[in-house]
N, C-alpha and C positions, 0 to 999 in steps of 0.2 A: 397901661393905664388908659391909653386912647381907645382900646378895644372895649373897656368897661364903660367909658363915656358913650361910645356908640351904642352899646347895649342899653344903657340908661335912656338914651334918646329914643331908641326903638320901643322901649316900654312906654314912654310918654306918648309917642306918635300913635302906636296901635291902640293904647288905652283911650286916647283922645278921639280917634276914629270910632272906637266902640261906643263911647259915650254919645257922640254926635248921632250915630245910628239909632241908639236907644231913645234919644230925645225925639228923633223923627218918628219912631214907632209910637211913642206916646202921643204925639200930635195927631197922627193918623187915627189912633184909637179914639181920641177925644171927638173926632169927626165921624166916628162909626165906620171908618174904612179899615176893617179888621184884617183883610188880606194884605194890604199894604203895611199895616202895623206889624204883622207877623213876618213879613219879608224883611223889614228893617231890624226887627229884633234878631232874626237869624243872622243878618249882617253883623250886628253888634257882637253876637257870640263868636262869629268867625274872627273878627278883629281882636277880641280879647283873647282868643285862642292863640293868635300870633304873638300877642304880648306875653302870654303865659309861656310860649316856647322860648322867647328871649330870656325870660326869667329862669326857666329850666336849664338853658344853656349856661347861664352864669353859675347856677348852683352846681352843675356838673364840673365846670372848670375849677370852682373852689374846692369841691370834694376831691378833685385830682391833684390838689396842691398848688394850684394857681391862685394865690391869695387875692381876694377882692379888697380894694381900698373902699372903706365906707365914706362916701362923699355926699355932700348936700344934694347933688344931682341924683345919685342913686336913691337916697332917702325920699326925695321928691317923686322919683319914678315909681317906687314901690307904693307910696301913698296914693299916687294918681291911679295906679292899677287897682289897688284894693277898693278905693272909692267907686271906681267904675264897675267892678264886680258887684258891689252892693247895689249900685244904681240899676244895673241890668236885672238883677233879681227883683228889685222893687218894681221896675217897669213891667216885668212879666206878670207880677201880681196885679198891678194897676190895670193892665190890658184885660186881664180876666174879669176884674170888677166892672170895667167899662162894658164888657160884653154882657155880663149879668144884668146890669142896670138897663142897657139897651133892650134886652129881651123882656125884662119886666115892664118897661114902658110900652113896648109893642103889644103886650097882652091887655093893656087897659083900653 
């Protein structure tokens, strides 16, 4: 059980780091600092990759017969990860839009 709690905390930690990096990316994009924005978006993807690895490890354990107890912590961890994945995707699109708007304004 303790191992599953640690995995849940790992999901939350890495998802939180990913969301923070994505927020930084968005803030840099808003200031038209697109290289920095891309750097932080890349960091966000790396962090969410670590969270995904924790999730995959849990799935492998369960598939091998090591039953997972569904706890509030694990539900929260999964929710946090899924929201962060959506946020990263949205951030990527928003950075693209900021770039387009910036280029259009430069043309005027």
